[in-house]
MITIVEX-939036 format. One line per field, with one value per residue: x, y negated, z of N, C-alpha, C, O in turn; residue in three letters; residue number from 1. Coordinates in steps of 0.001 Angstrom, whole numbers, always signed. Example, Ala and Ser with C-alpha at 12.3 -4.5 7.8 and 13.67 -1.06 7.14 Angstrom:
n_c1	c(+13190:+12850)
n_c2	c(+5690:+2250)
n_c3	c(+7800:+7080)
ca_c1	c(+12300:+13670)
ca_c2	c(+4500:+1060)
ca_c3	c(+7800:+7140)
c_c1	c(+13200:+12900)
c_c2	c(+3300:-30)
c_c3	c(+7800:+7870)
o_c1	c(+14236:+13409)
o_c2	c(+3319:-1138)
o_c3	c(+8465:+8039)
zadren	c(ALA:SER)
kolro	c(1:2)
//
This chain:
n_c1	c(+843:+619:+2124:+1400:+1931:-177:-1291:-422:-1618:-1679:-2195:-3422:-3208:-4052:-4885:-5770:-8045:-11159:-11882:-14495:-17138:-17211:-19651:-21621:-23048:-24442:-24451:-25885:-27013:-27345:-28553:-27080:-24496:-24846:-25641:-23328:-21353:-22528:-22500:-19732:-19150:-20597:-19606:-17740:-16660:-15756:-17048:-20166:-23056:-25419:-27476:-28918:-29061:-30701:-31333:-31167:-32562:-33353:-30859:-29929:-31864:-31380:-28828:-29360:-31034:-29515:-26880:-24151:-20679:-19166:-19906:-20454:-20256:-21257:-19904:-21590:-22086:-23702:-26473:-28488:-30083:-29007:-27739:-25068:-23743:-21285:-22100:-24126:-22673:-21063:-23036:-23950:-21684:-21422:-23748:-23409:-20737:-19249:-19335:-17625:-16814:-16531:-15706:-16591:-15243:-15329:-13024:-9674:-9486:-7920:-8538:-11160:-10778:-9082:-10784:-12727:-11247:-10741:-13331:-13892:-14072:-13111:-11930:-11095:-11927:-11309:-13628:-12920:-12032:-10670:-11980:-10496:-9139:-11265:-12306:-10067:-9871:-12294:-11979:-9772:-10514:-12533:-11136:-9986:-8178:-6892:-7646:-6292:-4872:-1299:-420:-2547:-2620:-104:-393:-2438:-1209:+902:-504:-1536:+812:+1673:-212:+289:+2842:+2201:+1471:+2080:+4834:+4104:+1419:-1945:-3671:-4004:-1889:-3168:-2537:-3221:-5310:-5942:-9047:-8862:-6684:-7778:-9772:-8254:-6793:-8773:-9693:-7338:-6755:-8747:-7881:-7781:-6162:-3650:-4345:-7052:-7968:-7299:-8982:-11486:-11505:-11046:-8452:-4887:-2641:-149:-681:-2057:-26:+1644:+56:-244:+2369:+2722:+796:+1774:+4087:+3033:+1731:+3755:+4370:+5164:+3929:+1087:-812:-922:-2651:-5186:-5439:-6226:-8714)
n_c2	c(+1189:-2161:-5177:-8526:-12078:-14738:-18000:-18099:-15893:-12492:-10015:-6923:-4593:-3982:-6264:-6749:-7831:-7247:-9035:-9696:-11708:-11901:-10474:-11860:-11920:-14088:-14434:-15742:-17100:-19713:-22368:-24558:-23549:-21597:-23247:-24785:-22879:-21896:-24212:-24578:-22459:-22908:-23973:-22135:-20087:-17518:-16253:-14943:-15836:-13867:-14068:-14978:-14605:-14794:-13207:-10047:-7671:-8630:-9007:-6353:-5402:-7110:-6315:-3729:-4361:-6088:-5114:-6218:-7070:-8249:-9166:-11993:-12788:-14814:-14885:-14638:-14469:-15521:-15324:-12507:-11492:-12313:-12004:-12001:-10889:-8837:-6196:-6082:-6503:-4253:-2271:-2844:-2274:+412:+1379:+627:+1530:+1066:-1582:-4684:-6530:-9871:-11870:-14782:-16750:-18863:-19537:-18334:-15114:-12701:-10019:-9680:-10000:-7837:-5730:-6101:-5517:-2812:-1714:-1958:-4422:-6279:-8751:-11945:-15238:-18551:-21119:-23570:-23272:-23817:-24436:-23135:-21188:-19639:-18585:-17166:-15247:-13858:-12655:-11084:-9220:-7981:-6584:-4577:-5317:-6377:-9059:-10464:-11875:-11868:-11056:-9500:-7398:-6296:-5347:-3473:-1635:-856:+480:+2605:+3927:+4662:+6603:+8397:+9328:+10894:+13268:+16753:+18250:+19564:+19907:+18919:+17789:+15783:+16292:+16691:+16022:+17933:+16982:+16462:+16129:+13975:+12591:+11758:+10043:+8008:+7199:+6103:+3926:+2416:+1875:+94:-2144:-2258:-2794:-1100:-1067:-1571:+635:+2600:+1932:+2311:+5029:+6125:+6826:+6688:+3959:+4889:+7459:+6874:+5661:+7871:+9599:+8001:+7928:+10569:+10655:+8754:+10083:+12362:+11224:+9961:+7203:+3846:+1665:+414:-908:+424:+2464:+1793:+2576:+5173:+5365)
n_c3	c(+0:-912:+390:+793:+1116:+1504:+1601:+4203:+5294:+6029:+3662:+2527:-72:-3563:-4918:-7460:-9865:-11690:-13612:-13925:-12493:-8946:-7004:-4413:-1134:+1195:+4649:+7530:+10638:+10705:+8877:+7823:+7570:+5615:+3515:+3217:+2419:+100:-1438:-1749:-3411:-5647:-8092:-8771:-11120:-10988:-9012:-7997:-6453:-5005:-3223:-11:+3584:+6754:+8827:+10652:+9706:+7234:+6078:+5734:+3942:+1780:+1021:+160:-2012:-3717:-3856:-3301:-3966:-2047:+1280:+3012:+6281:+8868:+11940:+15012:+18222:+20088:+20098:+20528:+18533:+16217:+12858:+12775:+14946:+16621:+16869:+14953:+12627:+12694:+12355:+9772:+8233:+8779:+7623:+4970:+3771:+1484:+932:+999:+3729:+4679:+7251:+9148:+11698:+14663:+16153:+16709:+18086:+19539:+20479:+19512:+16746:+16223:+16850:+14883:+12582:+13080:+12955:+10336:+8979:+6235:+5815:+7342:+8259:+9520:+10580:+9457:+6826:+3526:+212:-1825:-343:+585:-1817:-2735:-678:-966:-3504:-2974:-938:-2320:-4192:-2804:-868:+2396:+4439:+6880:+9899:+10392:+12978:+13862:+12020:+12508:+15139:+14757:+13004:+14618:+16659:+15172:+14425:+16913:+17652:+15610:+16213:+18307:+17386:+16906:+15172:+11976:+12403:+11780:+13515:+16515:+19321:+22265:+25588:+28589:+31320:+34796:+36626:+38405:+37344:+34918:+35838:+37032:+34833:+33216:+34762:+35116:+32469:+31899:+33082:+35856:+38997:+40989:+43761:+43618:+42230:+44064:+46208:+45038:+44478:+46897:+47790:+48464:+47593:+46972:+46097:+43778:+42248:+41950:+40393:+38098:+37189:+36360:+34361:+32501:+31717:+30475:+28305:+27071:+27366:+28529:+29571:+31257:+29809:+27452:+27888:+27117:+24523:+24643:+25666)
ca_c1	c(+0:+1446:+1945:+1634:+1598:-843:-1915:-48:-2448:-1225:-3258:-2948:-3989:-3534:-5161:-6082:-9467:-11645:-12189:-15905:-17427:-17428:-20989:-21526:-24233:-24052:-25279:-25659:-28228:-27323:-28801:-26013:-23369:-25209:-25625:-21943:-20666:-23151:-21991:-18334:-19064:-21508:-18884:-16703:-17104:-15294:-17867:-21595:-23845:-26645:-28549:-28546:-29890:-30587:-31767:-30576:-33311:-33275:-29511:-29877:-32698:-30700:-27716:-29999:-31605:-28557:-25633:-23048:-19315:-18692:-20911:-19839:-21068:-20838:-19960:-22321:-22431:-24479:-27847:-28446:-30820:-28308:-27139:-23627:-23139:-20339:-22867:-24826:-21653:-20705:-24147:-23965:-20559:-21745:-24817:-22901:-19269:-18611:-19400:-16506:-17311:-15647:-16338:-16157:-15299:-15080:-11648:-8942:-9738:-7132:-9262:-12308:-10265:-8588:-11969:-13332:-10424:-10929:-14655:-13977:-14155:-11979:-11265:-11569:-11550:-11794:-14681:-12387:-11366:-10801:-12658:-9549:-8880:-12470:-12375:-8963:-10212:-13382:-11417:-8838:-11201:-13310:-10230:-9438:-7193:-7290:-7277:-6243:-3635:-161:-380:-3590:-2190:+1032:-920:-3184:-241:+1621:-1374:-1613:+2098:+1699:-975:+966:+3963:+1667:+1184:+3149:+5286:+3454:-8:-2734:-4431:-3219:-1633:-3669:-2134:-4320:-5310:-6855:-10169:-8370:-5863:-8679:-10431:-7263:-6474:-9875:-9717:-6124:-6889:-9682:-7252:-7831:-4867:-3501:-5108:-8468:-8204:-7227:-10198:-12650:-11433:-10792:-7139:-3860:-1959:+966:-1232:-2361:+1259:+2112:-731:+83:+3680:+2498:+21:+2695:+4988:+2278:+1379:+4992:+4256:+5804:+3154:-306:-1662:-1047:-3722:-6402:-5500:-6731:-10060)
ca_c2	c(+0:-3347:-6241:-9841:-13202:-15784:-18971:-17719:-14791:-11205:-9291:-5622:-4014:-4230:-7644:-6834:-7965:-6679:-10099:-10019:-12481:-11100:-10719:-12177:-12192:-14950:-14132:-16584:-17543:-21175:-22865:-25441:-22705:-21017:-24338:-25172:-21843:-21885:-25383:-24324:-21452:-23283:-24185:-21101:-19155:-16156:-15725:-15055:-15698:-13117:-14424:-15338:-13987:-15406:-12240:-8704:-6794:-9236:-8741:-4965:-5313:-7819:-5480:-2672:-4915:-6750:-4354:-7152:-6568:-8838:-9776:-12983:-12853:-15791:-14261:-15411:-13583:-16285:-14813:-11057:-11135:-12896:-11006:-12128:-10306:-7765:-4956:-6173:-6313:-2833:-1506:-3077:-1541:+1832:+1672:+402:+1592:+634:-3041:-5386:-7579:-10988:-12504:-16133:-16964:-20255:-19700:-17079:-14290:-11524:-8762:-9600:-9802:-6467:-4871:-6232:-4749:-1392:-1243:-1983:-5754:-6381:-10048:-12844:-16633:-19533:-21966:-24738:-22838:-24608:-23742:-22246:-20051:-18808:-17862:-16191:-14163:-13094:-11822:-10103:-8105:-7277:-5716:-3544:-5839:-6756:-10460:-10665:-12472:-10965:-10487:-8478:-6256:-5669:-4604:-2333:-666:-345:+1460:+3790:+4627:+5238:+7848:+9304:+9934:+11821:+14541:+17746:+18544:+20665:+19995:+17795:+17200:+15268:+17173:+15968:+16669:+18247:+16150:+16840:+15201:+12779:+11843:+11124:+8931:+6946:+6748:+5268:+2686:+1658:+1413:-1031:-3292:-2206:-2710:+106:-1158:-1493:+2040:+3338:+1643:+2884:+6495:+6518:+7447:+5686:+3377:+5779:+8561:+6296:+5516:+9217:+10089:+7190:+8374:+11826:+10323:+8109:+11109:+13221:+10461:+9400:+5749:+3224:+500:+771:-1489:+1411:+3398:+1389:+3303:+6530:+5329)
ca_c3	c(+0:-1034:+1365:+222:+1981:+744:+2501:+5570:+5761:+5515:+2989:+2110:-1147:-4903:-5272:-8874:-10119:-12946:-14558:-13776:-11275:-7751:-6462:-2997:-324:+2315:+5820:+8702:+11326:+10642:+7519:+7354:+7174:+4318:+2539:+2983:+1643:-1232:-2150:-2100:-4474:-6743:-9353:-8926:-12169:-10690:-7920:-8244:-5233:-5297:-2301:+1348:+4612:+8072:+9829:+10595:+8806:+5905:+5563:+5272:+2740:+695:+557:-623:-3240:-4607:-3911:-3521:-3782:-799:+2155:+3892:+7498:+9869:+13264:+16012:+19331:+21063:+20110:+20292:+17317:+15079:+11962:+12843:+16144:+16332:+16703:+13677:+11595:+12764:+11780:+8326:+7647:+8906:+6661:+3613:+3866:+239:+843:+1606:+4614:+4986:+8401:+9509:+13139:+15059:+16624:+16809:+19268:+19183:+20711:+18600:+15393:+16132:+16830:+13555:+11641:+13366:+12535:+8884:+8376:+5313:+5878:+8389:+8054:+10480:+10011:+8751:+5603:+2306:-889:-2494:+542:+573:-3097:-2726:+247:-1594:-4566:-2454:-274:-3346:-4940:-1931:+69:+3748:+4657:+8327:+10391:+10535:+14320:+13965:+11225:+13179:+16280:+14226:+12493:+15790:+17308:+14322:+14543:+18264:+17605:+14681:+16922:+19298:+16728:+16889:+13807:+11283:+12715:+11291:+14603:+17613:+20454:+23421:+26849:+29503:+32504:+35875:+36758:+39080:+36395:+33952:+36533:+37188:+33488:+32754:+35533:+34796:+31092:+31887:+33716:+37322:+39662:+41804:+45012:+43265:+41899:+45328:+46976:+44351:+44516:+48283:+47918:+48759:+46436:+46673:+45291:+42463:+41550:+41624:+39260:+36919:+36724:+35636:+33157:+31569:+31197:+29559:+27108:+26532:+27329:+29692:+29985:+31527:+28767:+26379:+28228:+26400:+23263:+24854:+26265)
c_c1	c(+882:+1122:+2294:+1316:+1007:-1551:-1621:-935:-1875:-2391:-2684:-3824:-3393:-3738:-5520:-7586:-9859:-11908:-13634:-16113:-17693:-18789:-20932:-22901:-23756:-25014:-24899:-26998:-28366:-27471:-27677:-24786:-23636:-25121:-24194:-21193:-21211:-22634:-20559:-18205:-19882:-20800:-17756:-17181:-16727:-16072:-19341:-22359:-25184:-27804:-28005:-29493:-29638:-30978:-31152:-31262:-33229:-31918:-29421:-30672:-32020:-29532:-28256:-30428:-30551:-27235:-24426:-21684:-18763:-19866:-20166:-20746:-20462:-21006:-20623:-22792:-23304:-25895:-27855:-29167:-30174:-27729:-25612:-22987:-22210:-21064:-23600:-23866:-21243:-21778:-24185:-22863:-20814:-22774:-24319:-21371:-18544:-18566:-18230:-17027:-16210:-16335:-15733:-16313:-14928:-13632:-10985:-9234:-9096:-7917:-10426:-11833:-9766:-9742:-12627:-12564:-10670:-12280:-14863:-14154:-12911:-11235:-11882:-11025:-12041:-12775:-14144:-11661:-11633:-11464:-11734:-9276:-10063:-12532:-11274:-9313:-11303:-12825:-10510:-9531:-12031:-12443:-9531:-8411:-7777:-6753:-7379:-4914:-2543:-156:-1383:-3156:-1029:+569:-1642:-2228:+546:+803:-1449:-330:+2218:+966:-298:+2111:+3503:+1342:+2374:+3544:+4534:+1981:-726:-3465:-3503:-3033:-2022:-3271:-3363:-4172:-6256:-7977:-9706:-7529:-6729:-9378:-9487:-6903:-7524:-9877:-8505:-6192:-7822:-9145:-7280:-6408:-4846:-4340:-6611:-8857:-8247:-8500:-11413:-12687:-11158:-9511:-6119:-3238:-794:+511:-1551:-1086:+1798:+1382:-401:+1428:+3548:+1760:+927:+3620:+4281:+1992:+2594:+4877:+4940:+5083:+1696:-1253:-1877:-2204:-5021:-6564:-6105:-8143:-11136)
c_c2	c(-1243:-4374:-7561:-10899:-14296:-16703:-18639:-16632:-13497:-10472:-8006:-5093:-4378:-5674:-7825:-6869:-7390:-7746:-10520:-10849:-11551:-11467:-10842:-12397:-12983:-14740:-15037:-16965:-19062:-21673:-23733:-24656:-22087:-22068:-24735:-24168:-21790:-23038:-25193:-23395:-21799:-23404:-23174:-20048:-17708:-15507:-15962:-14807:-15050:-13518:-14775:-14685:-14657:-14438:-10869:-7814:-7312:-8963:-7333:-4793:-5969:-6997:-4334:-3184:-5416:-6014:-5268:-6494:-7045:-9426:-10710:-13150:-13837:-15165:-15184:-14470:-14277:-15749:-13344:-10644:-11716:-11800:-11016:-11591:-9165:-6452:-4929:-5934:-4846:-1959:-1633:-2284:-39:+2254:+1573:+385:+1111:-881:-3668:-6568:-8603:-11797:-13879:-16294:-18414:-20491:-18336:-16395:-12938:-10223:-8598:-9320:-8375:-5483:-4913:-5441:-3256:-864:-1363:-3329:-5964:-7709:-10954:-14249:-17486:-20466:-23142:-24382:-23799:-23765:-22721:-20998:-19089:-17964:-16807:-14977:-13264:-12137:-10736:-8937:-7310:-6294:-4681:-4016:-6136:-8157:-10754:-11303:-11422:-10279:-9345:-7213:-5526:-4829:-3347:-1236:-36:+717:+2748:+4607:+5315:+6576:+8878:+10042:+10938:+13182:+15478:+18019:+19731:+20819:+18754:+17089:+16727:+16337:+16399:+16696:+16979:+17401:+16731:+15804:+13887:+11922:+11117:+9916:+7737:+6348:+5772:+3910:+1806:+1087:+236:-2242:-3314:-2080:-1489:+67:-1065:-48:+2878:+3158:+2311:+4407:+7038:+7328:+6343:+5146:+4260:+6941:+8083:+6189:+6872:+9768:+9318:+7605:+9653:+11575:+9708:+9137:+12000:+12523:+9838:+7889:+5173:+1969:+900:+172:-516:+2392:+3068:+2165:+4694:+6556:+5514)
c_c3	c(+0:+47:+700:+1260:+1109:+1728:+3963:+6142:+5204:+4882:+2420:+988:-2491:-5335:-6734:-9087:-11461:-13993:-14498:-12510:-10099:-7160:-4945:-2369:+892:+3478:+6992:+9319:+11251:+9200:+6968:+6904:+5798:+3219:+2192:+2121:+219:-2068:-2606:-3309:-5714:-8094:-9568:-9912:-11878:-9553:-8242:-6951:-5571:-4389:-938:+2336:+5955:+9191:+9610:+9560:+7381:+5269:+4986:+3981:+1540:+142:-297:-1997:-4226:-4790:-4188:-3329:-2452:-23:+3107:+5102:+8486:+11260:+14280:+17106:+20378:+21208:+19709:+19011:+16063:+14186:+12038:+14104:+15735:+16082:+15372:+12518:+11528:+12094:+10265:+7631:+7689:+7855:+5217:+3619:+2614:+109:+1596:+2424:+4903:+6082:+8692:+11021:+13470:+15448:+16722:+18147:+18968:+19318:+19747:+17172:+15195:+16071:+15460:+12510:+11824:+12906:+11032:+8224:+7519:+5403:+6911:+8151:+9218:+9788:+9188:+7456:+4436:+1218:-1558:-1665:+547:-698:-3186:-1871:-339:-2643:-4004:-1767:-1275:-4121:-4062:-923:+1440:+4026:+6150:+8711:+10549:+11904:+14493:+13216:+11910:+14369:+15812:+13753:+13638:+16507:+16500:+14403:+15891:+18284:+16702:+15369:+17971:+18689:+16806:+15449:+13211:+11570:+12234:+12417:+15712:+18685:+21712:+24701:+27694:+30762:+33547:+35920:+37388:+38138:+35370:+34573:+36641:+35833:+32975:+33456:+35212:+33387:+30949:+32642:+35234:+37893:+40584:+43079:+44755:+42944:+43181:+46149:+46354:+44455:+45918:+48427:+48187:+47468:+46010:+45795:+43882:+41631:+41106:+40395:+37978:+36325:+35897:+34316:+32095:+30916:+30183:+28233:+26427:+26334:+28568:+30175:+30190:+30488:+27614:+26640:+27484:+25101:+23395:+25430:+25219)
o_c1	c(+1790:+1:+3365:+530:+1601:-2314:-2451:-998:-1608:-3449:-1574:-5050:-2341:-2895:-5570:-8315:-8997:-12137:-13977:-15350:-18341:-19045:-20284:-23796:-22785:-26230:-23737:-27993:-29374:-26590:-27355:-24109:-22759:-24596:-23876:-20479:-20455:-22361:-20197:-17285:-19860:-21337:-16917:-18016:-17305:-15804:-19721:-22322:-25983:-28970:-26794:-30591:-28510:-30956:-30673:-30620:-33057:-31830:-28903:-30222:-32078:-29285:-27692:-30211:-30674:-26532:-23752:-21554:-17989:-20720:-19347:-21882:-19306:-22132:-20267:-23781:-23609:-26448:-27297:-28898:-30735:-27275:-24945:-21795:-22334:-20691:-23690:-24201:-21097:-21458:-24423:-23083:-20468:-22685:-24749:-20772:-17358:-17840:-17886:-17613:-15106:-17416:-14537:-17378:-14298:-13063:-11660:-9225:-9659:-7959:-10655:-12422:-9989:-9688:-13039:-13156:-10793:-12386:-15886:-14369:-11789:-10043:-13032:-9838:-13066:-12763:-14845:-10766:-12656:-11499:-12136:-9191:-9883:-12785:-11510:-9089:-11233:-13163:-10488:-9169:-12217:-12939:-8608:-7832:-8994:-5559:-8408:-3953:-2817:+79:-1109:-3307:-969:+1075:-1478:-2416:+821:+1344:-1429:-374:+2785:+1449:-308:+2323:+4298:+983:+3528:+2679:+4355:+1340:-172:-3838:-2372:-3909:-1268:-3625:-4414:-3059:-7235:-7868:-10113:-7640:-6434:-9556:-9874:-6729:-7199:-10044:-8638:-5747:-7715:-9847:-6847:-5568:-5889:-4974:-7354:-9924:-9109:-9027:-12276:-13761:-11050:-9480:-6472:-3298:-489:+1215:-1339:-1062:+2345:+1997:-291:+1598:+4190:+2058:+864:+3898:+4856:+2008:+2482:+5236:+5253:+5562:+1134:-2362:-2868:-2673:-5850:-7681:-6457:-8707:-12323)
o_c2	c(-1362:-4436:-7698:-10661:-14721:-16249:-18864:-16466:-13418:-10325:-8004:-5138:-5015:-6251:-8959:-6034:-7077:-7414:-11602:-10714:-10517:-12631:-10042:-12978:-12600:-14852:-15091:-17132:-19626:-21421:-23656:-25056:-22063:-21812:-24989:-24554:-21657:-22879:-25593:-23522:-21073:-22984:-23352:-19209:-16782:-14368:-17040:-13703:-15607:-13332:-14859:-14264:-15043:-14805:-10561:-7276:-6541:-8717:-7137:-4131:-5453:-6991:-4005:-2525:-5199:-6253:-5104:-5495:-6342:-10103:-10265:-13605:-13706:-14942:-16356:-13758:-13702:-15723:-12974:-9575:-11620:-10772:-10164:-11811:-8603:-5687:-3882:-5250:-4275:-1026:-655:-1696:+689:+3336:+2334:-682:+784:-1409:-3235:-7498:-8247:-12345:-14106:-16012:-19103:-21531:-17310:-17033:-12127:-9418:-7507:-8497:-7770:-4506:-3880:-4777:-2517:+297:-924:-3388:-5843:-7779:-10775:-14437:-17183:-20594:-23652:-25114:-24481:-22537:-21588:-19892:-17871:-16760:-15692:-13834:-12042:-10954:-9610:-7783:-6105:-5295:-3996:-3206:-6146:-8416:-11228:-11274:-10249:-9075:-8357:-6100:-4296:-3728:-2278:-59:+1164:+1743:+3845:+5836:+6402:+7555:+10075:+11232:+11736:+14124:+15048:+18023:+20762:+21738:+17656:+15922:+17197:+17170:+15538:+17861:+16359:+17134:+17401:+14733:+12810:+10696:+9980:+8890:+6599:+5136:+4746:+2872:+593:-33:-537:-3236:-4293:-1361:-924:+1060:-538:+425:+3740:+4117:+2822:+5007:+8249:+8366:+5164:+5776:+4364:+7356:+8808:+6573:+7000:+10324:+9909:+7627:+9795:+12194:+10089:+9068:+12353:+13149:+9261:+7359:+5889:+1284:+1642:+671:-603:+3064:+3947:+2387:+5324:+7626:+5510)
o_c3	c(+822:+551:+109:+2177:+118:+2580:+4845:+7360:+4005:+5493:+1887:+1084:-2554:-6023:-7211:-8552:-12283:-15156:-14975:-11553:-10262:-6854:-4270:-2982:+1544:+3322:+7395:+8614:+11678:+8378:+5782:+5957:+4934:+2135:+1031:+1196:-743:-3258:-3713:-4117:-6707:-9119:-10451:-9573:-12448:-9172:-8699:-6408:-6324:-4738:-733:+1974:+6264:+10366:+8518:+8658:+6436:+4066:+3886:+3046:+424:-1064:-1341:-3013:-5432:-5772:-5206:-2622:-1803:-596:+3910:+4967:+8887:+11704:+14398:+16939:+21423:+22307:+18676:+18462:+14972:+14690:+11451:+14324:+14646:+15192:+14731:+11550:+10447:+11358:+9557:+6572:+6758:+7276:+4349:+3485:+2670:-733:+2696:+1870:+5317:+5869:+8508:+11570:+12667:+15114:+16808:+19200:+18233:+18387:+19224:+16471:+14146:+15323:+14935:+11659:+10846:+12510:+10507:+7013:+8010:+5101:+7314:+7882:+9830:+8564:+8314:+7032:+4373:+1301:-1825:-2198:+517:-640:-3652:-2269:-215:-2661:-4500:-1994:-1108:-4644:-4504:-200:+1624:+3871:+6632:+7942:+10805:+11996:+15175:+13719:+11899:+14586:+16400:+14062:+13630:+16921:+17059:+14446:+16003:+18853:+16991:+15135:+18469:+19396:+16775:+14573:+13859:+11060:+12277:+12287:+15841:+18918:+22166:+24885:+27530:+31216:+33221:+35324:+36952:+38127:+35001:+33917:+36375:+35707:+32378:+32815:+35054:+33135:+29997:+32823:+35842:+37350:+40912:+43436:+45584:+43332:+43354:+46713:+47068:+44514:+46114:+49088:+48139:+46411:+44822:+44875:+42910:+40462:+40011:+39485:+36903:+35106:+34856:+33295:+30926:+29718:+29154:+27173:+25345:+25282:+29519:+31079:+29383:+30298:+26889:+25722:+27249:+24633:+22397:+25658:+25547)
zadren	c(MET:ASN:ILE:HIS:LEU:ARG:LYS:ASN:ARG:PRO:VAL:PHE:GLY:SER:GLY:GLU:GLY:SER:GLY:GLU:PRO:VAL:SER:VAL:LEU:ILE:VAL:SER:ALA:HIS:PRO:LEU:MET:ILE:LYS:GLY:ILE:THR:GLY:MET:LEU:ALA:ASN:ALA:SER:SER:VAL:LYS:VAL:LEU:GLY:GLN:SER:MET:GLY:ARG:VAL:GLU:MET:ILE:LEU:LYS:ILE:TYR:GLU:THR:ASP:PRO:ALA:VAL:VAL:ILE:ILE:ASN:ASN:ASP:ASP:LYS:TYR:ILE:ASP:SER:PRO:GLY:THR:LEU:GLU:SER:ILE:ARG:SER:ALA:ILE:SER:GLU:PHE:PRO:HIS:VAL:ASN:VAL:LEU:THR:ILE:ILE:LYS:ALA:HIS:ASP:PHE:ASP:LYS:GLU:LEU:THR:MET:LEU:LYS:ILE:GLY:VAL:LYS:GLY:LEU:LEU:LEU:GLU:ASN:PHE:GLU:GLN:GLU:THR:LEU:ILE:ASP:ALA:ILE:HIS:TYR:VAL:ALA:SER:GLY:GLY:LEU:TRP:HIS:ARG:ARG:GLU:ILE:MET:GLU:LYS:PHE:ILE:SER:ASP:GLN:LEU:PHE:PHE:TYR:LYS:SER:ARG:GLU:PRO:GLY:LYS:ASP:GLU:PHE:SER:ILE:PRO:SER:PHE:THR:LYS:ARG:GLU:LEU:GLU:ILE:MET:GLN:LEU:ALA:GLY:LYS:GLY:LYS:LYS:ASN:ARG:GLU:ILE:ALA:ALA:GLU:LEU:TYR:ILE:SER:GLU:LYS:THR:VAL:LYS:HIS:HIS:LEU:SER:LYS:ILE:PHE:LYS:LYS:LEU:ASN:ILE:ASN:LYS:ARG:THR:HIS:LEU:LYS:ASN:PHE:LEU)
kolro	c(1:2:3:4:5:6:7:8:9:10:11:12:13:14:15:16:17:18:19:20:21:22:23:24:25:26:27:28:29:30:31:32:33:34:35:36:37:38:39:40:41:42:43:44:45:46:47:48:49:50:51:52:53:54:55:56:57:58:59:60:61:62:63:64:65:66:67:68:69:70:71:72:73:74:75:76:77:78:79:80:81:82:83:84:85:86:87:88:89:90:91:92:93:94:95:96:97:98:99:100:101:102:103:104:105:106:107:108:109:110:111:112:113:114:115:116:117:118:119:120:121:122:123:124:125:126:127:128:129:130:131:132:133:134:135:136:137:138:139:140:141:142:143:144:145:146:147:148:149:150:151:152:153:154:155:156:157:158:159:160:161:162:163:164:165:166:167:168:169:170:171:172:173:174:175:176:177:178:179:180:181:182:183:184:185:186:187:188:189:190:191:192:193:194:195:196:197:198:199:200:201:202:203:204:205:206:207:208:209:210:211:212:213:214:215:216:217:218:219:220:221:222:223:224:225:226:227:228:229:230:231:232:233)
//
């Protein structure tokens, strides 16, 4: 897979287009956002806006009806019924895995961006994007590329390599160590950010016992930081 840098954004993929206009569906709970994006794309001959949607159900129906190459979704977690919530985006990708989703967010949020990449969001832009950047991103994700920040891609790849190294030579499946019930309990709590004293209090054991179990867990998983435990939850 090729790696290119464009507009200070790391993008992965071939980046080759077919020459045909890229069909796009615009999704947002905010009329002004839809109007702004539509206006930006109005004179772009290489992009064809098929429609717009302001609701969850309407978004799904529009995708069924128009079969767009790219769905631009304005992320909005403020209202649970918004088509731009993380869960709504996840559902859309699950329902239409062939559709390339380009998401717009208000500000950088490392954990949210990483989650979006993991659930299948092909690209991500901040709200203050320029017309040229928007069009570039649309074409790139439509051609199979990934339009995400370098830091997000590096973390994602690092996690994948971490799991890859956990495999035994000659086997396709991961070699998962066996754990006792207590170790699993501690692993779960530590992975969620609980401190040793908090874990000890919750499980009615001593901090020394917690440290002992964590030492065994780290050895089994071949890790040296408790933050790595999140990868196994």
